[in-house]
All heavy atoms as TSV, in Angstrom:
chain	resi	resn	atom	element	x	y	z
A	1	MET	N	N	84.463	100.688	87.348
A	1	MET	CA	C	85.785	100.245	86.990
A	1	MET	C	C	86.123	99.007	87.799
A	1	MET	O	O	85.975	98.995	88.994
A	1	MET	CB	C	86.794	101.352	87.293
A	1	MET	CG	C	88.215	100.932	87.085
A	1	MET	SD	S	89.410	102.097	87.726
A	1	MET	CE	C	89.177	101.900	89.465
A	2	GLY	N	N	86.618	97.979	87.158
A	2	GLY	CA	C	87.028	96.782	87.859
A	2	GLY	C	C	88.467	96.919	88.323
A	2	GLY	O	O	89.179	97.830	87.933
A	3	ALA	N	N	88.876	95.972	89.123
A	3	ALA	CA	C	90.241	96.010	89.669
A	3	ALA	C	C	91.163	95.151	88.801
A	3	ALA	O	O	92.055	94.521	89.302
A	3	ALA	CB	C	90.246	95.560	91.098
A	4	SER	N	N	90.928	95.091	87.464
A	4	SER	CA	C	91.690	94.206	86.633
A	4	SER	C	C	92.774	94.921	85.832
A	4	SER	O	O	93.386	94.320	84.979
A	4	SER	CB	C	90.722	93.475	85.678
A	4	SER	OG	O	90.059	94.431	84.872
A	5	SER	N	N	93.021	96.165	86.071
A	5	SER	CA	C	94.049	96.887	85.326
A	5	SER	C	C	95.425	96.435	85.789
A	5	SER	O	O	95.594	95.794	86.845
A	5	SER	CB	C	93.911	98.387	85.561
A	5	SER	OG	O	94.361	98.680	86.850
A	6	LYS	N	N	96.432	96.783	84.996
A	6	LYS	CA	C	97.805	96.414	85.336
A	6	LYS	C	C	98.241	96.971	86.702
A	6	LYS	O	O	98.837	96.243	87.502
A	6	LYS	CB	C	98.756	96.890	84.245
A	6	LYS	CG	C	99.407	95.806	83.517
A	6	LYS	CD	C	100.372	96.353	82.473
A	6	LYS	CE	C	100.905	95.124	81.761
A	6	LYS	NZ	N	101.721	95.416	80.662
A	7	LEU	N	N	97.996	98.252	86.939
A	7	LEU	CA	C	98.410	98.859	88.190
A	7	LEU	C	C	97.675	98.208	89.366
A	7	LEU	O	O	98.297	97.872	90.394
A	7	LEU	CB	C	98.170	100.371	88.163
A	7	LEU	CG	C	98.800	101.173	89.290
A	7	LEU	CD1	C	100.318	101.047	89.286
A	7	LEU	CD2	C	98.439	102.647	89.163
A	8	ALA	N	N	96.382	98.017	89.221
A	8	ALA	CA	C	95.609	97.371	90.293
A	8	ALA	C	C	96.084	95.949	90.541
A	8	ALA	O	O	96.212	95.523	91.688
A	8	ALA	CB	C	94.121	97.385	89.941
A	9	GLU	N	N	96.403	95.214	89.469
A	9	GLU	CA	C	96.917	93.862	89.625
A	9	GLU	C	C	98.267	93.856	90.353
A	9	GLU	O	O	98.540	93.010	91.186
A	9	GLU	CB	C	97.072	93.176	88.262
A	9	GLU	CG	C	95.755	92.739	87.667
A	9	GLU	CD	C	95.930	92.139	86.266
A	9	GLU	OE1	O	97.065	91.736	85.915
A	9	GLU	OE2	O	94.926	92.057	85.559
A	10	GLN	N	N	99.131	94.796	89.958
A	10	GLN	CA	C	100.454	94.906	90.550
A	10	GLN	C	C	100.384	95.064	92.052
A	10	GLN	O	O	101.173	94.538	92.796
A	10	GLN	CB	C	101.178	96.091	89.893
A	10	GLN	CG	C	102.603	96.209	90.165
A	10	GLN	CD	C	103.213	97.373	89.381
A	10	GLN	OE1	O	102.498	98.268	88.919
A	10	GLN	NE2	N	104.495	97.376	89.237
A	11	TRP	N	N	99.375	95.827	92.529
A	11	TRP	CA	C	99.222	96.110	93.942
A	11	TRP	C	C	98.196	95.189	94.589
A	11	TRP	O	O	97.921	95.327	95.789
A	11	TRP	CB	C	98.821	97.569	94.148
A	11	TRP	CG	C	99.928	98.503	93.861
A	11	TRP	CD1	C	100.247	99.073	92.655
A	11	TRP	CD2	C	100.902	98.995	94.789
A	11	TRP	NE1	N	101.355	99.848	92.790
A	11	TRP	CE2	C	101.786	99.842	94.077
A	11	TRP	CE3	C	101.101	98.793	96.150
A	11	TRP	CZ2	C	102.852	100.481	94.706
A	11	TRP	CZ3	C	102.183	99.422	96.754
A	11	TRP	CH2	C	103.035	100.264	96.033
A	12	ASN	N	N	97.614	94.282	93.818
A	12	ASN	CA	C	96.542	93.416	94.305
A	12	ASN	C	C	95.426	94.236	94.945
A	12	ASN	O	O	94.917	93.946	96.018
A	12	ASN	CB	C	97.071	92.366	95.288
A	12	ASN	CG	C	96.082	91.250	95.532
A	12	ASN	OD1	O	95.286	90.937	94.688
A	12	ASN	ND2	N	96.112	90.661	96.724
A	13	ALA	N	N	95.073	95.337	94.272
A	13	ALA	CA	C	94.090	96.306	94.763
A	13	ALA	C	C	92.693	95.902	94.366
A	13	ALA	O	O	92.466	95.437	93.258
A	13	ALA	CB	C	94.415	97.690	94.260
A	14	LYS	N	N	91.754	96.132	95.284
A	14	LYS	CA	C	90.335	95.912	95.038
A	14	LYS	C	C	89.687	97.245	94.689
A	14	LYS	O	O	90.183	98.299	95.105
A	14	LYS	CB	C	89.662	95.330	96.272
A	14	LYS	CG	C	90.349	94.116	96.832
A	14	LYS	CD	C	90.303	92.951	95.877
A	14	LYS	CE	C	90.960	91.724	96.513
A	14	LYS	NZ	N	91.508	90.821	95.524
A	15	ALA	N	N	88.580	97.220	93.989
A	15	ALA	CA	C	87.861	98.459	93.656
A	15	ALA	C	C	87.432	99.142	94.961
A	15	ALA	O	O	86.924	98.490	95.863
A	15	ALA	CB	C	86.647	98.157	92.790
A	16	ALA	N	N	87.675	100.443	95.042
A	16	ALA	CA	C	87.317	101.206	96.222
A	16	ALA	C	C	85.799	101.304	96.341
A	16	ALA	O	O	85.120	101.585	95.371
A	16	ALA	CB	C	87.934	102.595	96.152
A	17	VAL	N	N	85.311	101.064	97.567
A	17	VAL	CA	C	83.881	101.182	97.861
A	17	VAL	C	C	83.757	102.007	99.129
A	17	VAL	O	O	84.370	101.696	100.138
A	17	VAL	CB	C	83.228	99.808	98.064
A	17	VAL	CG1	C	81.761	99.935	98.420
A	17	VAL	CG2	C	83.417	98.935	96.849
A	18	GLY	N	N	82.953	103.059	99.074
A	18	GLY	CA	C	82.759	103.882	100.249
A	18	GLY	C	C	83.961	104.733	100.561
A	18	GLY	O	O	84.966	104.695	99.848
A	19	PRO	N	N	83.908	105.497	101.641
A	19	PRO	CA	C	85.047	106.346	101.981
A	19	PRO	C	C	86.243	105.509	102.470
A	19	PRO	O	O	86.049	104.454	103.075
A	19	PRO	CB	C	84.510	107.207	103.109
A	19	PRO	CG	C	83.372	106.441	103.675
A	19	PRO	CD	C	82.806	105.612	102.547
A	20	GLN	N	N	87.440	105.954	102.112
A	20	GLN	CA	C	88.654	105.270	102.518
A	20	GLN	C	C	89.680	106.298	102.956
A	20	GLN	O	O	89.788	107.384	102.362
A	20	GLN	CB	C	89.259	104.458	101.351
A	20	GLN	CG	C	88.371	103.396	100.798
A	20	GLN	CD	C	88.189	102.198	101.739
A	20	GLN	OE1	O	88.903	102.025	102.719
A	20	GLN	NE2	N	87.168	101.383	101.459
A	21	THR	N	N	90.465	105.978	103.970
A	21	THR	CA	C	91.550	106.830	104.416
A	21	THR	C	C	92.830	106.014	104.368
A	21	THR	O	O	92.842	104.876	104.854
A	21	THR	CB	C	91.317	107.307	105.875
A	21	THR	OG1	O	90.107	108.063	105.913
A	21	THR	CG2	C	92.465	108.190	106.346
A	22	GLY	N	N	93.862	106.603	103.786
A	22	GLY	CA	C	95.130	105.906	103.716
A	22	GLY	C	C	96.113	106.624	102.816
A	22	GLY	O	O	95.815	107.655	102.222
A	23	MET	N	N	97.307	106.057	102.705
A	23	MET	CA	C	98.382	106.657	101.957
A	23	MET	C	C	98.282	106.316	100.460
A	23	MET	O	O	97.964	105.201	100.087
A	23	MET	CB	C	99.710	106.107	102.484
A	23	MET	CG	C	100.911	106.718	101.800
A	23	MET	SD	S	102.433	105.850	102.279
A	23	MET	CE	C	102.249	104.336	101.360
A	24	ILE	N	N	98.577	107.308	99.651
A	24	ILE	CA	C	98.620	107.105	98.199
A	24	ILE	C	C	99.872	106.292	97.905
A	24	ILE	O	O	100.988	106.720	98.228
A	24	ILE	CB	C	98.608	108.422	97.430
A	24	ILE	CG1	C	97.355	109.240	97.726
A	24	ILE	CG2	C	98.766	108.177	95.929
A	24	ILE	CD1	C	96.058	108.567	97.397
A	25	ALA	N	N	99.708	105.101	97.314
A	25	ALA	CA	C	100.834	104.222	97.047
A	25	ALA	C	C	101.357	104.343	95.628
A	25	ALA	O	O	102.547	104.159	95.391
A	25	ALA	CB	C	100.424	102.768	97.336
A	26	ALA	N	N	100.484	104.625	94.665
A	26	ALA	CA	C	100.891	104.723	93.285
A	26	ALA	C	C	99.850	105.536	92.484
A	26	ALA	O	O	98.671	105.534	92.847
A	26	ALA	CB	C	101.045	103.345	92.662
A	27	ILE	N	N	100.323	106.184	91.453
A	27	ILE	CA	C	99.439	106.976	90.604
A	27	ILE	C	C	99.803	106.729	89.140
A	27	ILE	O	O	100.988	106.738	88.782
A	27	ILE	CB	C	99.585	108.505	90.884
A	27	ILE	CG1	C	99.270	108.801	92.346
A	27	ILE	CG2	C	98.669	109.321	89.961
A	27	ILE	CD1	C	99.582	110.243	92.751
A	28	SER	N	N	98.786	106.519	88.301
A	28	SER	CA	C	98.977	106.457	86.853
A	28	SER	C	C	98.008	107.461	86.243
A	28	SER	O	O	97.276	108.142	86.939
A	28	SER	CB	C	98.684	105.048	86.316
A	28	SER	OG	O	97.309	104.752	86.340
A	29	ASP	N	N	98.001	107.546	84.917
A	29	ASP	CA	C	97.074	108.446	84.252
A	29	ASP	C	C	95.626	108.101	84.510
A	29	ASP	O	O	94.784	108.968	84.578
A	29	ASP	CB	C	97.325	108.442	82.719
A	29	ASP	CG	C	98.626	109.104	82.355
A	29	ASP	OD1	O	99.146	109.920	83.136
A	29	ASP	OD2	O	99.130	108.813	81.249
A	30	ALA	N	N	95.347	106.822	84.732
A	30	ALA	CA	C	93.983	106.361	84.848
A	30	ALA	C	C	93.561	105.995	86.278
A	30	ALA	O	O	92.376	105.971	86.573
A	30	ALA	CB	C	93.744	105.158	83.946
A	31	GLU	N	N	94.547	105.683	87.143
A	31	GLU	CA	C	94.206	105.147	88.450
A	31	GLU	C	C	95.066	105.675	89.562
A	31	GLU	O	O	96.201	106.120	89.352
A	31	GLU	CB	C	94.381	103.611	88.440
A	31	GLU	CG	C	93.504	102.927	87.457
A	31	GLU	CD	C	93.855	101.473	87.334
A	31	GLU	OE1	O	95.050	101.117	87.342
A	31	GLU	OE2	O	92.926	100.667	87.214
A	32	VAL	N	N	94.518	105.570	90.760
A	32	VAL	CA	C	95.257	105.867	91.995
A	32	VAL	C	C	95.111	104.659	92.911
A	32	VAL	O	O	94.007	104.141	93.106
A	32	VAL	CB	C	94.670	107.139	92.681
A	32	VAL	CG1	C	95.296	107.340	94.056
A	32	VAL	CG2	C	94.882	108.351	91.815
A	33	ILE	N	N	96.232	104.184	93.430
A	33	ILE	CA	C	96.254	103.076	94.380
A	33	ILE	C	C	96.434	103.667	95.763
A	33	ILE	O	O	97.333	104.454	96.012
A	33	ILE	CB	C	97.383	102.077	94.079
A	33	ILE	CG1	C	97.308	101.559	92.641
A	33	ILE	CG2	C	97.358	100.946	95.105
A	33	ILE	CD1	C	96.080	100.764	92.297
A	34	GLN	N	N	95.527	103.305	96.672
A	34	GLN	CA	C	95.561	103.799	98.067
A	34	GLN	C	C	95.759	102.643	98.996
A	34	GLN	O	O	95.034	101.635	98.942
A	34	GLN	CB	C	94.235	104.535	98.364
A	34	GLN	CG	C	94.192	105.173	99.720
A	34	GLN	CD	C	92.858	105.851	99.998
A	34	GLN	OE1	O	91.803	105.457	99.472
A	34	GLN	NE2	N	92.875	106.880	100.832
A	35	HIS	N	N	96.738	102.749	99.896
A	35	HIS	CA	C	96.993	101.723	100.921
A	35	HIS	C	C	96.080	102.051	102.109
A	35	HIS	O	O	96.146	103.140	102.657
A	35	HIS	CB	C	98.466	101.774	101.364
A	35	HIS	CG	C	98.790	100.803	102.427
A	35	HIS	ND1	N	99.238	101.181	103.671
A	35	HIS	CD2	C	98.705	99.446	102.445
A	35	HIS	CE1	C	99.441	100.099	104.396
A	35	HIS	NE2	N	99.113	99.021	103.685
A	36	ILE	N	N	95.209	101.109	102.454
A	36	ILE	CA	C	94.226	101.374	103.526
A	36	ILE	C	C	94.543	100.595	104.785
A	36	ILE	O	O	93.724	100.533	105.672
A	36	ILE	CB	C	92.791	101.131	103.053
A	36	ILE	CG1	C	92.602	99.692	102.550
A	36	ILE	CG2	C	92.417	102.131	101.966
A	36	ILE	CD1	C	91.146	99.318	102.280
A	37	GLY	N	N	95.745	100.005	104.860
A	37	GLY	CA	C	96.174	99.332	106.091
A	37	GLY	C	C	96.241	97.822	105.944
A	37	GLY	O	O	95.551	97.209	105.114
A	38	GLN	N	N	97.082	97.225	106.759
A	38	GLN	CA	C	97.217	95.773	106.857
A	38	GLN	C	C	97.356	95.115	105.480
A	38	GLN	O	O	96.640	94.163	105.157
A	38	GLN	CB	C	96.044	95.178	107.622
A	38	GLN	CG	C	95.949	95.690	109.038
A	38	GLN	CD	C	94.792	95.098	109.813
A	38	GLN	OE1	O	93.909	94.458	109.252
A	38	GLN	NE2	N	94.792	95.334	111.127
A	39	SER	N	N	98.287	95.669	104.662
A	39	SER	CA	C	98.539	95.104	103.326
A	39	SER	C	C	97.347	95.110	102.407
A	39	SER	O	O	97.239	94.295	101.499
A	39	SER	CB	C	99.146	93.702	103.431
A	39	SER	OG	O	100.344	93.731	104.154
A	40	ARG	N	N	96.396	96.011	102.636
A	40	ARG	CA	C	95.204	96.118	101.800
A	40	ARG	C	C	95.295	97.373	100.965
A	40	ARG	O	O	95.660	98.458	101.465
A	40	ARG	CB	C	93.914	96.132	102.622
A	40	ARG	CG	C	93.685	94.807	103.326
A	40	ARG	CD	C	92.432	94.797	104.172
A	40	ARG	NE	N	92.527	95.922	105.123
A	40	ARG	CZ	C	91.482	96.622	105.584
A	40	ARG	NH1	N	90.283	96.312	105.189
A	40	ARG	NH2	N	91.643	97.599	106.446
A	41	TYR	N	N	94.949	97.277	99.658
A	41	TYR	CA	C	95.003	98.382	98.739
A	41	TYR	C	C	93.688	98.465	97.989
A	41	TYR	O	O	93.071	97.449	97.673
A	41	TYR	CB	C	96.162	98.174	97.722
A	41	TYR	CG	C	97.501	98.188	98.389
A	41	TYR	CD1	C	98.046	97.035	98.908
A	41	TYR	CD2	C	98.231	99.357	98.516
A	41	TYR	CE1	C	99.289	97.031	99.543
A	41	TYR	CE2	C	99.482	99.383	99.127
A	41	TYR	CZ	C	100.000	98.217	99.631
A	41	TYR	OH	O	101.217	98.231	100.245
A	42	VAL	N	N	93.296	99.688	97.657
A	42	VAL	CA	C	92.115	99.911	96.807
A	42	VAL	C	C	92.554	100.761	95.629
A	42	VAL	O	O	93.534	101.486	95.680
A	42	VAL	CB	C	90.951	100.579	97.577
A	42	VAL	CG1	C	90.377	99.648	98.626
A	42	VAL	CG2	C	91.371	101.906	98.158
A	43	VAL	N	N	91.786	100.627	94.557
A	43	VAL	CA	C	92.074	101.390	93.338
A	43	VAL	C	C	90.898	102.342	93.074
A	43	VAL	O	O	89.749	101.980	93.209
A	43	VAL	CB	C	92.310	100.444	92.124
A	43	VAL	CG1	C	91.142	99.530	91.865
A	43	VAL	CG2	C	92.681	101.244	90.870
A	44	TRP	N	N	91.270	103.594	92.731
A	44	TRP	CA	C	90.275	104.613	92.346
A	44	TRP	C	C	90.569	105.034	90.910
A	44	TRP	O	O	91.717	105.107	90.499
A	44	TRP	CB	C	90.465	105.856	93.225
A	44	TRP	CG	C	90.199	105.686	94.671
A	44	TRP	CD1	C	91.095	105.323	95.640
A	44	TRP	CD2	C	88.948	105.880	95.356
A	44	TRP	NE1	N	90.486	105.261	96.859
A	44	TRP	CE2	C	89.182	105.610	96.719
A	44	TRP	CE3	C	87.695	106.261	94.942
A	44	TRP	CZ2	C	88.161	105.718	97.659
A	44	TRP	CZ3	C	86.700	106.361	95.878
A	44	TRP	CH2	C	86.925	106.080	97.217
A	45	SER	N	N	89.537	105.330	90.178
A	45	SER	CA	C	89.701	105.914	88.834
A	45	SER	C	C	90.004	107.403	88.969
A	45	SER	O	O	89.322	108.105	89.714
A	45	SER	CB	C	88.414	105.726	88.038
A	45	SER	OG	O	88.476	106.478	86.837
A	46	THR	N	N	90.995	107.873	88.246
A	46	THR	CA	C	91.330	109.301	88.331
A	46	THR	C	C	90.175	110.163	87.807
A	46	THR	O	O	90.071	111.330	88.149
A	46	THR	CB	C	92.617	109.623	87.571
A	46	THR	OG1	O	92.486	109.176	86.202
A	46	THR	CG2	C	93.820	108.972	88.213
A	47	ASN	N	N	89.301	109.567	86.994
A	47	ASN	CA	C	88.157	110.313	86.411
A	47	ASN	C	C	87.181	110.765	87.503
A	47	ASN	O	O	86.460	111.746	87.305
A	47	ASN	CB	C	87.384	109.441	85.449
A	47	ASN	CG	C	88.180	109.147	84.196
A	47	ASN	OD1	O	89.121	109.860	83.881
A	47	ASN	ND2	N	87.810	108.113	83.498
A	48	VAL	N	N	87.119	110.070	88.659
A	48	VAL	CA	C	86.131	110.423	89.691
A	48	VAL	C	C	86.731	111.221	90.843
A	48	VAL	O	O	85.999	111.685	91.693
A	48	VAL	CB	C	85.422	109.158	90.258
A	48	VAL	CG1	C	84.724	108.390	89.167
A	48	VAL	CG2	C	86.416	108.279	90.988
A	49	LEU	N	N	88.065	111.397	90.866
A	49	LEU	CA	C	88.688	112.051	91.994
A	49	LEU	C	C	88.780	113.564	91.814
A	49	LEU	O	O	89.020	114.050	90.708
A	49	LEU	CB	C	90.101	111.500	92.209
A	49	LEU	CG	C	90.151	110.012	92.544
A	49	LEU	CD1	C	91.583	109.541	92.679
A	49	LEU	CD2	C	89.360	109.690	93.807
A	50	SER	N	N	88.547	114.316	92.897
A	50	SER	CA	C	88.639	115.759	92.883
A	50	SER	C	C	89.067	116.247	94.258
A	50	SER	O	O	88.968	115.514	95.237
A	50	SER	CB	C	87.294	116.388	92.505
A	50	SER	OG	O	86.320	116.090	93.504
A	51	GLY	N	N	89.527	117.468	94.331
A	51	GLY	CA	C	89.880	118.042	95.625
A	51	GLY	C	C	91.369	118.197	95.784
A	51	GLY	O	O	92.054	118.640	94.886
A	52	ALA	N	N	91.889	117.781	96.943
A	52	ALA	CA	C	93.295	117.944	97.292
A	52	ALA	C	C	94.197	117.245	96.254
A	52	ALA	O	O	93.801	116.231	95.700
A	52	ALA	CB	C	93.571	117.386	98.678
A	53	PRO	N	N	95.373	117.804	96.023
A	53	PRO	CA	C	96.275	117.157	95.060
A	53	PRO	C	C	96.737	115.776	95.543
A	53	PRO	O	O	96.867	115.549	96.744
A	53	PRO	CB	C	97.492	118.112	94.989
A	53	PRO	CG	C	97.312	119.095	96.098
A	53	PRO	CD	C	95.917	119.005	96.587
A	54	LEU	N	N	96.938	114.890	94.590
A	54	LEU	CA	C	97.364	113.516	94.920
A	54	LEU	C	C	98.878	113.417	94.785
A	54	LEU	O	O	99.417	113.785	93.753
A	54	LEU	CB	C	96.684	112.534	93.993
A	54	LEU	CG	C	95.175	112.454	94.150
A	54	LEU	CD1	C	94.550	111.668	93.006
A	54	LEU	CD2	C	94.815	111.841	95.462
A	55	VAL	N	N	99.535	112.936	95.829
A	55	VAL	CA	C	100.974	112.785	95.830
A	55	VAL	C	C	101.290	111.432	96.462
A	55	VAL	O	O	100.725	111.127	97.514
A	55	VAL	CB	C	101.625	113.900	96.676
A	55	VAL	CG1	C	103.129	113.734	96.747
A	55	VAL	CG2	C	101.278	115.282	96.144
A	56	VAL	N	N	102.152	110.665	95.825
A	56	VAL	CA	C	102.538	109.362	96.397
A	56	VAL	C	C	103.154	109.615	97.757
A	56	VAL	O	O	103.961	110.510	97.951
A	56	VAL	CB	C	103.535	108.634	95.453
A	56	VAL	CG1	C	104.111	107.411	96.162
A	56	VAL	CG2	C	102.846	108.238	94.164
A	57	GLY	N	N	102.711	108.842	98.747
A	57	GLY	CA	C	103.200	108.955	100.114
A	57	GLY	C	C	102.343	109.841	101.009
A	57	GLY	O	O	102.515	109.842	102.213
A	58	LYS	N	N	101.385	110.570	100.422
A	58	LYS	CA	C	100.519	111.470	101.199
A	58	LYS	C	C	99.329	110.672	101.742
A	58	LYS	O	O	98.703	109.899	101.032
A	58	LYS	CB	C	100.034	112.617	100.326
A	58	LYS	CG	C	99.223	113.659	101.058
A	58	LYS	CD	C	98.912	114.819	100.168
A	58	LYS	CE	C	98.147	115.894	100.915
A	58	LYS	NZ	N	97.855	117.028	100.090
A	59	ASN	N	N	98.986	110.937	102.999
A	59	ASN	CA	C	97.819	110.326	103.609
A	59	ASN	C	C	96.608	111.186	103.317
A	59	ASN	O	O	96.623	112.395	103.564
A	59	ASN	CB	C	98.042	110.193	105.129
A	59	ASN	CG	C	97.061	109.233	105.762
A	59	ASN	OD1	O	96.832	108.165	105.241
A	59	ASN	ND2	N	96.526	109.623	106.887
A	60	VAL	N	N	95.583	110.578	102.715
A	60	VAL	CA	C	94.354	111.326	102.346
A	60	VAL	C	C	93.105	110.532	102.679
A	60	VAL	O	O	93.163	109.297	102.859
A	60	VAL	CB	C	94.334	111.675	100.834
A	60	VAL	CG1	C	95.472	112.603	100.454
A	60	VAL	CG2	C	94.348	110.435	99.987
A	61	GLU	N	N	92.023	111.245	102.759
A	61	GLU	CA	C	90.716	110.621	102.877
A	61	GLU	C	C	89.977	110.856	101.562
A	61	GLU	O	O	89.961	111.960	101.063
A	61	GLU	CB	C	89.942	111.300	104.019
A	61	GLU	CG	C	88.586	110.719	104.265
A	61	GLU	CD	C	87.913	111.402	105.443
A	61	GLU	OE1	O	88.423	111.313	106.574
A	61	GLU	OE2	O	86.877	112.045	105.207
A	62	ILE	N	N	89.425	109.793	101.000
A	62	ILE	CA	C	88.679	109.895	99.752
A	62	ILE	C	C	87.266	109.409	100.047
A	62	ILE	O	O	87.078	108.280	100.514
A	62	ILE	CB	C	89.315	109.056	98.627
A	62	ILE	CG1	C	90.757	109.475	98.433
A	62	ILE	CG2	C	88.492	109.229	97.335
A	62	ILE	CD1	C	91.514	108.631	97.416
A	63	ASP	N	N	86.279	110.283	99.835
A	63	ASP	CA	C	84.916	109.896	100.126
A	63	ASP	C	C	84.330	109.065	98.998
A	63	ASP	O	O	84.958	108.899	97.938
A	63	ASP	CB	C	84.048	111.091	100.503
A	63	ASP	CG	C	83.655	111.984	99.341
A	63	ASP	OD1	O	83.817	111.585	98.161
A	63	ASP	OD2	O	83.170	113.114	99.605
A	64	LYS	N	N	83.136	108.551	99.186
A	64	LYS	CA	C	82.526	107.640	98.204
A	64	LYS	C	C	82.325	108.274	96.829
A	64	LYS	O	O	82.228	107.586	95.849
A	64	LYS	CB	C	81.231	107.041	98.744
A	64	LYS	CG	C	80.136	108.060	98.968
A	64	LYS	CD	C	78.891	107.394	99.530
A	64	LYS	CE	C	77.818	108.366	99.897
A	64	LYS	NZ	N	77.232	109.116	98.829
A	65	ASP	N	N	82.257	109.624	96.819
A	65	ASP	CA	C	82.060	110.335	95.538
A	65	ASP	C	C	83.386	110.767	94.925
A	65	ASP	O	O	83.406	111.404	93.875
A	65	ASP	CB	C	81.176	111.563	95.767
A	65	ASP	CG	C	79.801	111.155	96.240
A	65	ASP	OD1	O	79.251	110.160	95.729
A	65	ASP	OD2	O	79.248	111.822	97.122
A	66	GLY	N	N	84.538	110.412	95.562
A	66	GLY	CA	C	85.812	110.735	94.989
A	66	GLY	C	C	86.433	112.040	95.440
A	66	GLY	O	O	87.477	112.459	94.910
A	67	LYS	N	N	85.845	112.701	96.416
A	67	LYS	CA	C	86.421	113.944	96.922
A	67	LYS	C	C	87.618	113.614	97.807
A	67	LYS	O	O	87.487	112.887	98.792
A	67	LYS	CB	C	85.415	114.766	97.671
A	67	LYS	CG	C	85.950	116.103	98.127
A	67	LYS	CD	C	84.948	116.971	98.826
A	67	LYS	CE	C	85.613	118.277	99.242
A	67	LYS	NZ	N	84.818	118.998	100.183
A	68	VAL	N	N	88.781	114.209	97.478
A	68	VAL	CA	C	90.023	113.970	98.218
A	68	VAL	C	C	90.245	115.081	99.170
A	68	VAL	O	O	90.129	116.263	98.831
A	68	VAL	CB	C	91.213	113.866	97.226
A	68	VAL	CG1	C	92.516	113.620	97.988
A	68	VAL	CG2	C	90.964	112.825	96.157
A	69	GLN	N	N	90.577	114.732	100.457
A	69	GLN	CA	C	90.853	115.744	101.450
A	69	GLN	C	C	91.839	115.201	102.489
A	69	GLN	O	O	92.075	113.997	102.555
A	69	GLN	CB	C	89.597	116.236	102.118
A	69	GLN	CG	C	88.765	115.152	102.752
A	69	GLN	CD	C	87.379	115.632	103.123
A	69	GLN	OE1	O	87.014	116.781	102.896
A	69	GLN	NE2	N	86.577	114.776	103.678
A	70	GLU	N	N	92.383	116.130	103.293
A	70	GLU	CA	C	93.228	115.721	104.390
A	70	GLU	C	C	92.362	114.941	105.375
A	70	GLU	O	O	91.203	115.305	105.605
A	70	GLU	CB	C	93.790	116.966	105.102
A	70	GLU	CG	C	94.690	117.816	104.230
A	70	GLU	CD	C	96.056	117.193	103.985
A	70	GLU	OE1	O	96.536	116.448	104.824
A	70	GLU	OE2	O	96.600	117.466	102.905
A	71	PRO	N	N	92.886	113.887	106.009
A	71	PRO	CA	C	92.087	113.132	106.964
A	71	PRO	C	C	91.631	114.017	108.140
A	71	PRO	O	O	92.380	114.847	108.601
A	71	PRO	CB	C	93.024	112.057	107.483
A	71	PRO	CG	C	94.066	111.929	106.426
A	71	PRO	CD	C	94.194	113.311	105.828
A	72	LYS	N	N	90.397	113.824	108.560
A	72	LYS	CA	C	89.861	114.579	109.707
A	72	LYS	C	C	90.668	114.235	110.965
A	72	LYS	O	O	91.009	113.064	111.185
A	72	LYS	CB	C	88.406	114.248	109.898
A	72	LYS	CG	C	87.511	114.726	108.793
A	72	LYS	CD	C	86.093	114.250	108.990
A	72	LYS	CE	C	85.168	114.702	107.923
A	72	LYS	NZ	N	85.407	114.104	106.613
A	73	GLY	N	N	90.947	115.232	111.772
A	73	GLY	CA	C	91.631	115.010	113.035
A	73	GLY	C	C	93.147	114.843	112.886
A	73	GLY	O	O	93.806	114.457	113.834
A	74	HIS	N	N	93.671	115.116	111.730
A	74	HIS	CA	C	95.113	114.984	111.513
A	74	HIS	C	C	95.722	116.359	111.295
A	74	HIS	O	O	96.193	116.680	110.221
A	74	HIS	CB	C	95.390	114.091	110.283
A	74	HIS	CG	C	95.163	112.649	110.568
A	74	HIS	ND1	N	96.099	111.676	110.341
A	74	HIS	CD2	C	94.118	111.999	111.124
A	74	HIS	CE1	C	95.628	110.508	110.715
A	74	HIS	NE2	N	94.392	110.696	111.201
A	75	ASP	N	N	95.749	117.155	112.319
A	75	ASP	CA	C	96.310	118.484	112.256
A	75	ASP	C	C	97.857	118.328	112.285
A	75	ASP	O	O	98.391	117.691	113.142
A	75	ASP	CB	C	95.835	119.324	113.451
A	75	ASP	CG	C	96.262	120.754	113.379
A	75	ASP	OD1	O	97.293	121.063	112.749
A	75	ASP	OD2	O	95.539	121.600	113.928
A	76	LYS	N	N	98.515	118.948	111.325
A	76	LYS	CA	C	99.977	118.797	111.253
A	76	LYS	C	C	100.690	119.441	112.438
A	76	LYS	O	O	101.854	119.165	112.655
A	76	LYS	CB	C	100.519	119.377	109.938
A	76	LYS	CG	C	100.246	120.854	109.747
A	76	LYS	CD	C	100.711	121.324	108.382
A	76	LYS	CE	C	100.267	122.746	108.115
A	76	LYS	NZ	N	100.521	123.163	106.787
A	77	ASP	N	N	99.995	120.263	113.212
A	77	ASP	CA	C	100.618	120.880	114.365
A	77	ASP	C	C	100.409	120.076	115.661
A	77	ASP	O	O	100.865	120.471	116.696
A	77	ASP	CB	C	100.040	122.305	114.601
A	77	ASP	CG	C	100.425	123.216	113.444
A	77	ASP	OD1	O	101.513	123.032	112.875
A	77	ASP	OD2	O	99.597	124.097	113.098
A	78	VAL	N	N	99.715	118.944	115.562
A	78	VAL	CA	C	99.459	118.139	116.747
A	78	VAL	C	C	100.772	117.520	117.198
A	78	VAL	O	O	101.498	116.918	116.408
A	78	VAL	CB	C	98.435	117.033	116.437
A	78	VAL	CG1	C	98.332	116.073	117.595
A	78	VAL	CG2	C	97.065	117.647	116.139
A	79	LYS	N	N	101.068	117.617	118.475
A	79	LYS	CA	C	102.271	117.020	119.035
A	79	LYS	C	C	101.965	115.628	119.527
A	79	LYS	O	O	100.922	115.391	120.095
A	79	LYS	CB	C	102.804	117.896	120.157
A	79	LYS	CG	C	103.293	119.220	119.668
A	79	LYS	CD	C	103.951	120.000	120.799
A	79	LYS	CE	C	104.620	121.238	120.332
A	79	LYS	NZ	N	103.831	122.274	119.826
A	80	ARG	N	N	102.898	114.709	119.305
A	80	ARG	CA	C	102.669	113.324	119.723
A	80	ARG	C	C	103.584	112.996	120.859
A	80	ARG	O	O	104.605	113.436	121.072
A	80	ARG	CB	C	102.968	112.375	118.565
A	80	ARG	CG	C	101.940	112.611	117.476
A	80	ARG	CD	C	102.219	111.757	116.286
A	80	ARG	NE	N	101.334	112.242	115.267
A	80	ARG	CZ	C	100.922	111.548	114.292
A	80	ARG	NH1	N	101.321	110.332	114.143
A	80	ARG	NH2	N	100.112	112.039	113.412
């Protein structure tokens, strides 16, 4: 999938390559936009994603095969 779709263009998102960790910025029927830091966004095809539910604003790790999970080392009970 190229990064030429409307949603990807709107976010100036590049095609996701390899594992990425970041916040879900937008979701459409066909794509998920993930913010990976420093004003950088990647686009994933919803056809390849599986695992944890996708919610805008949720921080997730997506591996190169599209498996979605909570980021490693991010225990919600950790005190800062």
